[in-house]
C-alpha positions as CSV (number, residue, x, y, z in Angstrom):
1,M,90.4,-7.1,-22.9
2,A,93.6,-8.3,-22.2
3,G,92.5,-11.0,-20.0
4,L,90.0,-12.2,-22.8
5,D,92.8,-12.4,-25.1
6,A,94.8,-14.5,-22.9
7,L,92.0,-16.9,-22.6
8,S,91.4,-17.3,-26.3
9,N,94.5,-19.6,-26.7
10,V,93.2,-21.9,-23.7
11,A,92.6,-25.4,-24.6
12,L,89.8,-27.2,-22.7
13,R,90.5,-30.7,-21.6
14,P,88.7,-33.2,-19.3
15,W,90.0,-33.3,-15.7
16,P,92.3,-36.1,-15.4
17,A,90.7,-39.1,-13.9
18,P,92.1,-40.9,-10.8
19,E,94.3,-43.7,-11.4
20,K,91.6,-46.2,-10.4
21,E,88.9,-44.9,-12.8
22,A,91.6,-44.3,-15.7
23,L,90.6,-46.3,-18.9
24,S,93.0,-48.7,-20.4
25,K,93.6,-49.0,-24.0
26,E,91.4,-52.2,-24.2
27,D,88.8,-50.4,-22.4
28,I,89.0,-47.3,-24.9
29,F,88.9,-49.7,-27.9
30,A,85.9,-51.4,-26.5
31,Q,84.0,-48.0,-26.0
32,V,84.8,-46.9,-29.5
33,G,83.3,-50.3,-30.9
34,Q,80.2,-49.6,-28.9
35,L,79.8,-46.2,-30.0
36,T,80.3,-47.3,-33.5
37,S,77.7,-50.0,-33.5
38,E,75.0,-47.8,-31.7
39,R,75.5,-45.1,-34.2
40,K,75.9,-47.2,-37.1
41,Q,78.5,-45.2,-38.7
42,Y,82.4,-45.0,-38.3
43,L,84.0,-43.1,-35.7
44,R,85.6,-40.8,-38.1
45,E,82.2,-39.7,-39.6
46,I,81.0,-38.6,-36.1
47,T,82.0,-34.9,-36.1
48,E,80.8,-31.9,-34.1
49,K,79.1,-30.6,-37.1
50,S,76.8,-33.8,-37.5
51,L,76.2,-34.0,-33.7
52,L,74.9,-30.3,-33.9
53,E,72.6,-31.2,-36.9
54,D,71.2,-34.2,-34.9
55,I,70.6,-32.1,-32.1
56,A,68.7,-29.4,-34.3
57,A,66.5,-31.8,-35.9
58,G,65.6,-33.3,-32.4
59,R,66.9,-36.9,-33.2
60,D,68.6,-39.4,-31.2
61,G,71.0,-41.8,-33.1
62,I,70.7,-44.4,-30.6
63,V,67.2,-44.7,-30.3
64,E,66.8,-44.6,-34.3
65,S,69.3,-47.4,-34.7
66,V,67.3,-49.4,-32.2
67,E,64.1,-48.8,-34.0
68,E,65.6,-49.7,-37.4
69,D,66.9,-52.9,-36.1
70,K,63.4,-53.9,-34.6
71,K,61.9,-53.0,-37.9
72,E,64.4,-55.2,-39.9
73,E,63.7,-58.0,-37.4
74,V,60.0,-57.9,-38.1
75,L,60.6,-57.6,-41.8
76,S,62.9,-60.7,-41.7
77,Q,60.7,-62.9,-39.6
78,A,58.7,-63.9,-42.7
79,E,61.5,-64.9,-44.9
80,M,63.4,-66.7,-41.9
81,V,62.5,-70.0,-43.2
82,E,63.5,-69.5,-46.7
83,K,66.9,-67.9,-45.4
84,L,67.6,-70.9,-43.2
85,G,67.1,-73.3,-46.2
86,K,69.4,-71.3,-48.2
87,A,72.0,-71.4,-45.5
88,R,71.8,-75.0,-44.8
89,H,72.1,-75.6,-48.8
90,D,75.1,-73.6,-48.9
91,V,76.7,-75.3,-45.9
92,Y,75.7,-78.8,-47.0
93,S,77.3,-77.9,-50.6
94,K,80.4,-76.8,-49.0
95,L,80.6,-79.9,-46.9
96,E,80.0,-82.2,-49.8
97,W,82.7,-80.6,-51.8
98,A,85.0,-80.7,-49.0
99,S,84.3,-84.5,-48.4
100,F,84.7,-85.1,-52.0
101,A,87.9,-83.3,-52.2
102,A,89.3,-84.8,-49.2
103,G,88.3,-88.4,-50.3
104,N,90.1,-87.7,-53.7
105,A,93.1,-86.7,-51.9
106,L,92.8,-89.9,-49.6
107,N,92.3,-92.2,-52.7
108,L,95.2,-90.5,-54.5
109,V,97.7,-90.9,-51.7
110,S,96.4,-94.5,-50.9
111,L,96.8,-95.5,-54.6
112,I,100.4,-94.2,-54.7
113,L,101.2,-96.1,-51.2
114,S,99.7,-99.3,-52.6
115,R,102.8,-100.1,-54.6
116,D,104.5,-100.6,-51.3
117,L,101.4,-101.9,-49.5
118,S,100.8,-104.8,-51.9
119,K,103.8,-106.8,-50.2
120,H,102.6,-105.9,-46.7
121,P,101.4,-109.0,-44.8
122,N,98.3,-107.0,-43.7
123,R,97.5,-105.8,-47.4
124,K,93.7,-106.8,-46.9
125,E,93.4,-104.3,-44.3
126,S,94.8,-101.4,-46.6
127,E,91.6,-101.7,-48.7
128,N,89.9,-99.8,-46.0
129,L,92.1,-96.8,-46.8
130,Y,90.0,-96.0,-49.8
131,T,86.5,-94.4,-50.0
132,P,83.6,-96.9,-50.6
133,M,83.0,-95.0,-54.2
134,F,86.5,-95.8,-55.3
135,Q,86.5,-99.2,-54.1
136,Q,83.6,-100.0,-56.5
137,M,85.5,-98.5,-59.2
138,K,88.0,-101.4,-58.9
139,V,91.2,-99.4,-60.1
140,P,94.2,-101.7,-60.1
141,R,96.2,-101.1,-56.9
142,G,99.8,-100.1,-57.5
143,S,98.9,-98.7,-61.0
144,L,100.0,-95.2,-59.9
145,G,103.5,-94.1,-58.9
146,L,105.1,-91.1,-57.7
147,V,108.5,-90.0,-59.1
148,K,110.4,-87.1,-57.6
149,E,112.2,-84.9,-60.3
150,A,114.6,-82.2,-59.6
151,L,113.6,-79.0,-61.1
152,A,115.4,-77.7,-64.2
153,E,118.3,-75.3,-63.5
154,Q,118.2,-72.0,-65.0
155,P,121.0,-71.7,-67.9
156,D,124.1,-69.9,-67.2
157,P,124.1,-66.7,-69.2
158,S,127.7,-67.1,-69.9
159,K,127.1,-70.3,-71.8
160,I,124.3,-69.0,-74.0
161,R,125.3,-68.2,-77.6
162,P,124.9,-64.3,-78.2
163,D,123.7,-65.0,-81.7
164,D,120.7,-66.7,-80.8
165,P,120.0,-66.6,-77.1
166,K,116.6,-68.8,-77.6
167,K,117.9,-71.6,-79.2
168,G,121.0,-71.7,-77.1
169,Q,118.8,-71.8,-74.1
170,L,116.9,-74.6,-75.3
171,E,120.1,-76.6,-76.3
172,Y,121.6,-76.0,-72.7
173,I,118.2,-77.1,-71.1
174,Q,118.1,-80.3,-73.4
175,R,121.8,-81.0,-72.6
176,R,121.1,-80.7,-68.8
177,K,118.0,-82.8,-69.0
178,A,120.0,-85.6,-71.0
179,L,122.8,-85.4,-68.4
180,V,120.3,-85.7,-65.5
181,M,118.6,-88.6,-67.1
182,K,121.8,-90.4,-67.8
183,G,123.0,-89.9,-64.3
184,S,119.5,-91.1,-63.1
185,R,119.8,-94.2,-65.2
186,I,123.3,-94.9,-64.1
187,E,122.3,-94.4,-60.4
188,A,119.2,-96.8,-60.8
189,L,121.4,-99.4,-62.6
190,D,124.0,-99.2,-59.8
191,W,121.2,-99.8,-57.2
192,A,119.6,-102.5,-59.0
193,T,123.2,-104.1,-59.3
194,D,123.8,-103.9,-55.7
195,T,120.4,-105.2,-54.9
196,L,120.8,-108.0,-57.3
197,L,124.1,-108.9,-55.8
198,K,123.0,-108.6,-52.3
199,A,119.8,-110.7,-53.0
200,A,122.2,-113.2,-54.9
201,T,124.4,-113.3,-51.8
202,D,121.7,-113.8,-49.3
203,L,120.2,-116.4,-51.5
204,E,123.5,-118.4,-51.6
205,S,123.9,-118.0,-48.0
206,N,120.4,-119.1,-47.3
207,I,120.7,-121.9,-49.7
208,R,123.9,-123.1,-47.9
209,K,122.4,-122.8,-44.6
210,E,119.3,-124.8,-45.5
211,T,121.4,-127.4,-47.2
212,R,123.5,-128.0,-44.0
213,Y,120.3,-128.0,-41.8
214,W,118.4,-130.3,-43.8
215,S,121.5,-132.6,-44.3
216,E,121.9,-132.9,-40.6
217,M,118.2,-133.2,-40.2
218,L,118.3,-136.2,-42.5
219,S,121.3,-137.6,-40.6
220,I,119.5,-137.4,-37.3
221,S,116.4,-139.2,-38.8
222,D,118.5,-141.8,-40.6
223,K,120.2,-142.7,-37.4
224,G,116.7,-143.6,-36.0
225,W,115.8,-140.6,-33.7
226,P,112.2,-139.5,-34.3
227,V,111.6,-136.1,-35.4
228,Q,108.4,-134.1,-35.0
229,R,107.0,-130.6,-35.6
230,T,107.3,-128.1,-32.6
231,W,104.5,-125.9,-31.3
232,K,104.1,-122.3,-32.9
233,G,106.0,-119.5,-31.4
234,I,109.5,-121.2,-31.4
235,K,112.0,-119.2,-33.5
236,N,114.1,-120.9,-36.0
237,A,113.1,-124.4,-34.7
238,P,110.2,-125.9,-36.8
239,Y,111.3,-129.2,-35.8
240,A,112.1,-131.0,-32.5
241,V,113.9,-134.5,-31.7
242,K,112.6,-136.8,-29.2
243,F,115.4,-138.4,-27.5
244,G,113.8,-139.5,-24.2
245,P,112.5,-143.0,-23.8
246,P,108.7,-143.1,-24.4
247,E,108.2,-145.4,-21.4
248,A,110.2,-143.3,-19.0
249,S,108.6,-142.2,-15.7
250,N,106.4,-139.2,-15.7
251,Q,109.1,-136.9,-14.3
252,F,111.3,-137.5,-17.0
253,R,109.0,-138.3,-20.3
254,S,108.5,-134.5,-20.8
255,R,112.0,-133.7,-20.6
256,G,112.8,-136.1,-23.5
257,L,112.0,-133.4,-26.3
258,A,114.5,-131.0,-27.7
259,P,113.9,-128.3,-30.5
260,L,116.4,-128.4,-33.1
261,R,117.5,-124.8,-33.8
262,M,119.3,-123.4,-36.7
263,D,122.6,-121.6,-36.0
264,D,124.0,-118.8,-37.9
265,D,125.8,-121.1,-40.4
266,G,122.9,-123.6,-40.9
267,S,124.1,-126.1,-38.5
268,I,121.7,-127.6,-35.9
269,I,122.1,-126.9,-32.2
270,L,120.0,-128.5,-29.4
271,D,118.0,-126.7,-26.9
272,P,120.0,-124.4,-24.7
273,A,118.5,-126.5,-21.6
274,L,120.5,-129.2,-22.6
275,F,123.8,-127.6,-22.4
276,L,123.7,-128.1,-18.8
277,K,126.3,-130.6,-17.4
278,P,125.5,-134.1,-18.6
279,K,125.1,-136.4,-15.7
280,T,126.4,-140.1,-15.3
281,L,125.8,-142.9,-12.8
282,R,128.8,-143.7,-10.8
283,V,129.2,-147.1,-8.9
284,R,132.1,-147.4,-6.5
285,I,133.4,-150.2,-4.3
286,S,134.3,-149.3,-0.8
287,E,136.4,-151.6,1.7
288,D,136.6,-150.1,5.1
289,D,135.9,-146.8,3.7
290,N,138.4,-147.0,1.2
291,I,137.6,-146.6,-2.5
292,M,138.8,-149.9,-4.4
293,G,137.2,-149.3,-7.8
294,A,134.8,-146.9,-9.8
295,S,132.8,-147.2,-13.0
296,Q,133.4,-145.1,-16.1
297,A,131.3,-142.5,-17.8
298,T,129.2,-143.9,-20.7
299,I,130.1,-141.1,-23.3
300,H,132.9,-138.8,-23.2
301,G,132.9,-135.1,-24.1
302,A,130.9,-132.2,-23.8
303,L,127.7,-131.2,-25.8
304,D,129.2,-128.4,-27.7
305,E,132.2,-130.4,-28.8
306,L,130.4,-133.3,-30.4
307,A,128.5,-133.8,-33.4
308,I,124.7,-133.5,-33.5
309,E,123.9,-137.2,-33.3
310,K,126.3,-137.5,-30.5
311,S,125.0,-134.7,-28.8
312,I,121.5,-136.2,-29.0
313,Q,122.9,-139.5,-27.8
314,L,124.7,-137.8,-24.7
315,A,121.5,-136.0,-23.8
316,R,119.7,-139.3,-23.9
317,A,122.3,-141.1,-21.8
318,S,122.2,-138.3,-19.3
319,L,118.6,-138.3,-18.8
320,F,118.5,-142.2,-18.6
321,E,121.2,-141.8,-16.0
322,E,119.3,-139.3,-13.9
323,E,116.1,-141.5,-14.1
324,L,117.9,-144.7,-13.1
325,F,119.4,-142.7,-9.9
326,Y,115.8,-141.4,-9.1
327,E,114.3,-144.9,-9.4
328,M,116.9,-146.4,-7.1
329,S,116.7,-143.7,-4.6
330,I,112.9,-144.1,-4.2
331,E,113.5,-148.0,-4.1
332,S,116.1,-147.5,-1.2
333,R,113.4,-146.2,1.2
334,Q,111.9,-149.9,1.0
335,L,115.3,-151.6,1.9
336,L,116.1,-150.0,5.1
337,S,115.9,-153.5,6.8
338,Y,118.6,-154.7,4.4
339,G,121.1,-152.0,5.6
340,V,120.5,-149.8,2.4
341,E,120.7,-146.1,3.1
342,L,120.6,-142.8,1.0
343,R,122.9,-140.3,2.6
344,D,124.2,-137.1,1.1
345,T,122.8,-138.0,-2.4
346,V,124.8,-141.4,-2.1
347,I,123.2,-144.8,-1.8
348,H,125.0,-147.2,0.4
349,V,124.3,-150.9,-0.4
350,P,126.1,-153.4,2.0
351,V,127.6,-156.4,0.3
352,P,126.6,-159.5,2.1
353,G,129.1,-162.2,3.0
354,E,131.9,-162.8,5.1
355,H,134.7,-160.5,4.5
356,S,138.0,-159.5,6.3
357,V,136.8,-155.6,6.1
358,P,133.4,-154.2,5.6
359,R,132.4,-154.1,1.9
360,K,129.8,-151.5,0.4
361,I,128.6,-150.4,-3.1
362,L,128.2,-146.8,-3.2
363,I,126.1,-145.3,-6.1
364,D,125.5,-141.8,-7.0
365,C,124.7,-139.5,-9.9
366,I,127.3,-136.9,-10.8
367,A,128.4,-134.6,-13.5
368,Q,130.3,-136.4,-16.2
369,D,133.4,-134.2,-16.0
370,D,133.8,-134.8,-12.3
371,S,137.4,-135.7,-11.5
372,S,136.3,-138.0,-8.9
373,L,135.7,-140.7,-11.6
374,V,139.3,-141.2,-11.6
375,T,140.3,-143.3,-8.7
376,S,143.9,-144.3,-7.4
377,D,143.1,-148.0,-6.7
378,A,141.4,-149.5,-9.6
379,S,141.5,-153.3,-8.4
380,Q,137.4,-153.5,-8.1
381,S,136.7,-151.2,-11.1
382,P,135.7,-154.2,-13.3
383,L,133.3,-155.2,-10.6
384,A,131.8,-151.7,-10.4
385,Q,131.5,-151.3,-14.1
386,S,129.6,-154.7,-14.4
387,I,127.3,-153.5,-11.6
388,A,126.6,-150.1,-13.3
389,E,125.9,-151.8,-16.8
390,G,123.7,-154.3,-15.2
391,L,121.6,-151.7,-13.4
392,R,121.3,-149.7,-17.0
393,I,120.0,-152.9,-18.6
394,L,117.4,-153.6,-15.9
395,L,115.9,-150.2,-16.2
396,A,115.8,-150.6,-20.2
397,H,114.2,-153.9,-19.7
398,E,111.6,-152.2,-17.4
399,H,110.9,-149.7,-20.1
400,R,110.1,-152.6,-22.6
401,M,108.1,-154.3,-20.0
402,R,105.9,-151.0,-19.4
403,L,105.3,-151.0,-23.2
404,F,104.3,-154.6,-23.1
405,R,101.8,-154.0,-20.4
406,R,100.5,-150.9,-22.1
407,T,99.8,-152.7,-25.3
408,R,97.9,-155.6,-23.6
409,L,94.3,-155.7,-22.7
410,P,93.8,-153.4,-19.8
411,P,92.6,-154.7,-16.3
412,P,89.1,-154.3,-15.2
413,M,88.3,-150.8,-14.0
414,T,88.2,-150.0,-10.3
415,Q,87.5,-146.9,-8.1
416,H,91.1,-147.2,-6.6
417,K,94.1,-145.8,-8.4
418,R,96.6,-148.5,-9.5
419,Q,100.1,-147.6,-8.1
420,Q,102.9,-148.2,-10.4
421,P,105.4,-150.2,-8.6
422,T,109.0,-149.1,-8.7
423,P,111.2,-151.2,-10.9
424,P,113.4,-153.8,-9.2
425,L,116.8,-152.5,-9.4
426,L,118.3,-152.5,-6.1
427,R,116.1,-155.5,-5.1
428,T,117.6,-157.3,-8.1
429,L,121.2,-156.4,-7.0
430,L,120.7,-157.4,-3.6
431,A,119.1,-160.7,-4.3
432,M,122.0,-161.6,-6.8
433,L,124.6,-160.6,-4.2
434,S,123.0,-162.5,-1.4
435,H,122.2,-165.5,-3.5
436,M,125.8,-165.8,-5.0
437,N,127.2,-165.4,-1.4
438,A,124.9,-168.1,-0.1
439,V,125.4,-170.7,-2.9
440,N,129.1,-169.9,-3.2
441,S,129.5,-170.5,0.6
442,L,127.4,-173.5,0.5
443,H,129.3,-175.1,-2.6
444,V,132.6,-174.4,-1.1
445,Y,131.6,-176.3,2.1
446,L,130.3,-179.2,0.0
447,G,133.2,-179.4,-2.2
448,T,135.3,-179.7,0.9
449,I,133.2,-182.1,2.6
450,V,133.2,-184.3,-0.4
451,S,137.1,-184.0,-0.5
452,T,137.0,-185.1,3.3
453,L,134.8,-188.0,2.7
454,R,136.8,-189.4,-0.3
455,S,140.1,-189.2,1.7
456,A,138.4,-191.4,4.1
457,G,137.6,-194.2,1.3
458,L,134.0,-193.1,1.2
459,E,132.3,-193.0,-2.1
460,V,130.1,-189.8,-2.5
461,A,128.9,-187.7,-5.5
462,L,128.2,-183.9,-5.8
463,Q,126.2,-182.0,-8.3
464,A,125.9,-178.2,-7.8
465,T,124.0,-175.7,-9.7
466,R,124.3,-171.9,-8.6
467,E,121.0,-170.9,-10.6
468,M,118.6,-173.3,-12.3
469,E,117.5,-170.9,-15.0
470,W,121.1,-170.1,-15.9
471,E,121.7,-173.6,-16.8
472,K,119.0,-173.4,-19.1
473,L,119.8,-170.3,-21.0
474,T,120.5,-172.0,-24.3
475,E,116.9,-173.7,-24.1
476,T,115.3,-170.3,-23.1
477,I,116.8,-168.6,-26.2
478,K,115.7,-171.2,-28.4
479,K,112.2,-171.3,-27.2
480,A,112.2,-167.6,-27.4
481,D,112.5,-167.6,-31.0
482,T,108.9,-169.1,-31.4
483,T,107.4,-166.8,-28.7
484,K,105.6,-163.6,-30.0
485,D,105.3,-161.9,-26.7
486,F,108.9,-161.6,-25.5
487,T,112.0,-161.3,-27.4
488,A,114.8,-163.7,-26.5
489,T,116.6,-160.6,-24.7
490,D,113.4,-159.9,-22.4
491,Q,112.9,-163.6,-21.5
492,L,116.8,-163.6,-20.7
493,L,116.4,-160.7,-18.4
494,A,113.4,-161.8,-17.0
495,T,115.4,-164.6,-15.2
496,F,117.3,-161.9,-13.3
497,I,114.1,-160.6,-11.9
498,R,112.5,-163.8,-10.9
499,P,113.5,-165.4,-7.6
500,F,116.9,-167.1,-7.7
501,E,116.9,-170.7,-7.2
502,G,120.1,-172.8,-6.8
503,K,120.2,-176.7,-6.2
504,A,122.8,-179.2,-4.7
505,T,122.7,-182.8,-4.6
506,L,124.9,-185.0,-2.3
507,S,124.8,-188.6,-2.3
508,L,124.9,-190.6,0.9
509,S,128.3,-192.8,1.3
510,S,125.9,-195.3,2.8
511,S,124.1,-195.9,-0.5
512,V,126.9,-197.3,-2.7
513,G,126.0,-200.2,-4.7
514,S,122.3,-199.7,-4.6
515,P,120.0,-196.9,-6.1
516,P,121.7,-193.9,-4.4
517,E,120.1,-191.6,-2.0
518,N,120.7,-188.1,-2.1
519,V,120.4,-185.1,0.1
520,I,118.9,-182.3,-2.1
521,I,119.6,-178.7,-0.9
522,G,117.5,-175.9,-2.6
523,T,118.6,-172.4,-2.3
524,R,115.9,-169.7,-3.2
525,T,116.6,-165.9,-2.8
526,Y,114.0,-163.5,-3.4
527,I,113.9,-159.7,-2.0
528,G,110.1,-159.6,-1.8
529,P,107.0,-161.4,-0.7
530,P,106.3,-163.9,0.6
531,H,109.8,-164.2,2.3
532,F,112.6,-161.7,1.9
533,G,116.2,-163.0,1.6
534,T,117.7,-166.6,1.1
535,E,116.0,-169.7,2.3
536,H,117.3,-173.1,2.0
537,K,115.3,-176.4,2.0
538,L,116.6,-179.7,2.6
539,T,115.0,-183.1,1.0
540,L,116.1,-186.0,3.1
541,P,116.2,-189.5,1.7
542,P,114.2,-192.3,3.0
543,S,116.8,-193.8,5.1
544,L,117.5,-190.5,7.0
545,I,113.8,-190.0,7.3
546,K,113.7,-193.3,8.9
547,L,116.5,-192.9,11.3
548,L,115.1,-189.4,12.2
549,N,111.5,-190.7,12.8
550,L,110.0,-188.4,10.3
551,E,107.9,-190.9,8.5
552,H,104.7,-189.2,9.6
553,D,105.9,-185.8,8.6
554,P,103.9,-184.9,5.1
555,Q,106.4,-182.3,4.1
556,R,109.7,-184.3,4.6
557,Q,111.4,-180.9,4.1
558,L,113.5,-178.9,6.4
559,K,113.6,-175.1,6.0
560,L,116.6,-173.1,7.1
561,T,117.4,-169.3,6.8
562,S,121.2,-169.2,7.0
563,T,124.0,-171.2,5.4
564,E,125.5,-171.8,8.7
565,E,122.5,-173.6,9.8
566,V,122.6,-175.8,6.7
567,K,126.4,-176.6,7.3
568,T,125.7,-177.6,11.0
569,Y,122.8,-179.6,9.9
570,L,124.4,-181.5,7.1
571,D,127.5,-182.4,9.4
572,W,125.2,-183.7,11.8
573,I,123.1,-185.8,9.4
574,L,126.1,-187.0,7.5
575,S,127.8,-188.0,10.7
576,L,124.6,-190.0,11.5
577,D,124.4,-191.6,8.2
578,I,128.1,-192.8,8.3
579,S,127.6,-194.1,12.0
580,Q,124.0,-195.6,12.2
581,T,124.0,-196.7,8.5
582,L,127.3,-197.4,7.0
583,L,129.1,-198.8,10.0
584,F,126.0,-200.4,11.3
585,Q,125.9,-202.4,7.8
586,E,129.5,-203.1,8.2
587,Y,129.2,-204.5,11.6
588,H,125.8,-206.0,10.9
589,G,124.8,-208.5,13.7
590,R,127.3,-207.0,16.3
591,S,126.3,-203.5,16.3
592,A,123.6,-201.7,18.2
593,I,122.0,-198.4,18.2
594,K,121.2,-196.9,21.7
595,S,121.3,-193.2,21.1
596,S,120.0,-190.7,18.4
597,E,123.5,-189.2,18.4
598,P,126.0,-190.4,15.5
599,C,127.4,-193.3,17.2
600,I,126.9,-197.1,17.6
601,W,128.0,-199.9,20.1
602,V,129.9,-202.9,18.6
603,V,129.6,-206.1,20.7
604,S,132.6,-208.6,20.6
605,R,133.7,-211.5,22.7
606,G,136.6,-210.7,25.1
607,S,139.9,-212.3,25.7
608,K,138.5,-214.3,28.7
609,K,136.1,-217.2,28.2
610,G,132.6,-216.1,28.4
611,F,133.2,-212.4,28.7
612,I,131.5,-210.1,26.1
613,K,132.7,-206.7,25.7
614,E,131.2,-203.6,24.0
615,D,133.0,-200.9,22.0
616,Y,131.5,-197.5,21.3
617,V,132.2,-195.7,18.0
618,E,131.5,-192.0,17.4
619,I,131.4,-190.2,14.1
620,A,131.9,-186.2,14.3
621,I,132.2,-184.0,11.3
622,E,132.7,-180.3,12.0
623,N,134.3,-177.6,9.7
624,A,134.7,-180.1,6.8
625,T,136.8,-182.4,9.0
626,M,135.9,-186.0,10.2
627,K,136.9,-187.6,13.2
628,V,136.3,-191.0,14.4
629,T,136.6,-192.0,18.2
630,A,136.6,-195.7,19.5
631,R,136.1,-196.4,23.2
632,A,136.1,-199.9,24.9
633,Q,135.3,-201.2,28.4
634,G,138.6,-202.6,28.6
635,Q,140.8,-202.3,25.6
636,L,140.8,-202.2,22.1
637,A,142.4,-204.4,19.7
638,T,145.2,-202.1,19.6
639,G,145.7,-202.4,23.6
640,V,144.4,-199.0,24.5
641,A,141.1,-197.9,25.6
642,V,140.4,-195.0,23.3
643,E,141.4,-194.4,19.9
644,S,140.7,-191.4,17.4
645,F,141.6,-190.5,13.9
646,T,141.1,-187.4,11.7
647,W,140.4,-186.8,8.0
648,N,140.7,-183.3,6.4
649,G,140.9,-184.0,2.8
650,T,144.5,-185.1,2.5
651,S,145.3,-187.9,0.2
652,G,147.2,-191.0,1.4
653,R,145.2,-191.5,4.4
654,P,144.0,-195.0,5.6
655,S,140.1,-195.4,4.9
656,L,137.4,-195.3,7.7
657,K,136.6,-198.8,7.5
658,D,140.2,-200.2,7.7
659,K,140.7,-197.7,10.8
660,V,137.9,-198.9,12.5
661,R,138.5,-202.4,11.9
662,S,142.0,-202.2,13.1
663,W,140.6,-200.8,16.3
664,L,137.7,-203.4,16.9
665,G,139.3,-206.4,15.3
């Protein structure tokens, strides 16, 4: 019994499961939930008593619950459609109510925000924020506002009157509201005042900026600069000034437009690209590699230091100078045969003529503030400045000629693209230098030979013109007034592009007292077809044509290519005219011509009876000096066999006729 009593207090527990089979809290909760759902009752209702009753009745809770579920399923199958319809109606009702509430909230928020969105640039897009039904109601936008108010503070119990707490509380709340409203109004007035003052300041600043901008814009327009609207996308630059020449080359035409930007103070500033270093054309005169003079810049100063008109003018001048040097660089390739070279961005142009040292013209394009513009020796600076100005005038004339050709009727259309010739800039410079060198050298020679012949008692006349068109400038300008196609300036400049033609007329000493016979020397210079360079044409009088046996020559003109050839030929024909025409007429009946050289034979009776002697007289002109030589078989009247005399232009010398007469008797 003692053993049974000991076992009466023993508690029976399940054997501890191994760690692998032990259930976690989550597994225990899952089994409890499964048991509850199977028996359709809570776990706390499952007791030992209820289980014993189920066992005694022979029922199985799990099987009965499953059978009841199947019965309910069979019973609900008939009413399934009705239940689904009710459920769908309930869902749609809830969705419609939710959509209506959300739409109202969206309309309310959008209507409150419409006060600020009315000033937005995309205010038309803000209409999409409302629901379609609200859009049809056409409620005024911005009619609803939102004001944020502070919550009323609770009154301080110490400030409430003890005799009437309720009235004291109301008075305190009213005083606090009045104070808050007053403070709010003061704050709103301060904000409005600051806003108005700021707006007034901005308006005054904008008016000042706009006034200065448009005054400078009007000044630019009054100066003749064309102003046009710019393309979209350029900030603070609604207008642009066109400063480039309209007839410039294609490489420079597009660079002649600059936007006029507004600075912070309202002044106009040009495009930043124009603030590069402005360029200028520099012309230098070099003698034996020593610079003897240089041209000066067109406009002095930097872009940021000049007024807007001067800045535009400087930008135009810089672009013009660059185009001028570009055109001459291309033209220099066509003048290699004349010694023109382009080396290290410098154009070398040799100066024709006889100089003691080699002389060249150096042309380049440099920055305007380059210190090399100042030279120590400025003896040839006027010549360099004249050449630079002449080149600029020629390019400006070419621009006007392009405009003239563009406004004329176009030539017939062809399949071949017409090449735009380069403007004759260096060609005109070379032609002028060559022509002036040729005519000056020839005129100096003619003046010297005339002085020599006059010192020998021979009457000659000289008329010389360096350029025929230059002698008729007054008539050209007068005719230009009645010409509609070209202005007087253009017609004047056209004379420098055409071939240069000079003329010199020298009368023969043998034609005194009769209609004069002249030797006409025409000098023509042109760097282009049909000939390149200087050409001289000599037109001889009939007497010389007869002496030279040129009666059958249809042209009766002699073409020479150099001045030295002209000098040599003139020396010879003048000597021939004096000897075989002048002296032949002087000793008519006694003289004879036996050679084509400038000499004659004069026959005279000798000292002995029946003896006839023959004297030889020769005329030689060389280097503007005339020499006469007489030879006899025996002796001359002076008692010698040979006599000679020279005239070099010195006054007070005996005449040629007297000297020959003294020799021949």
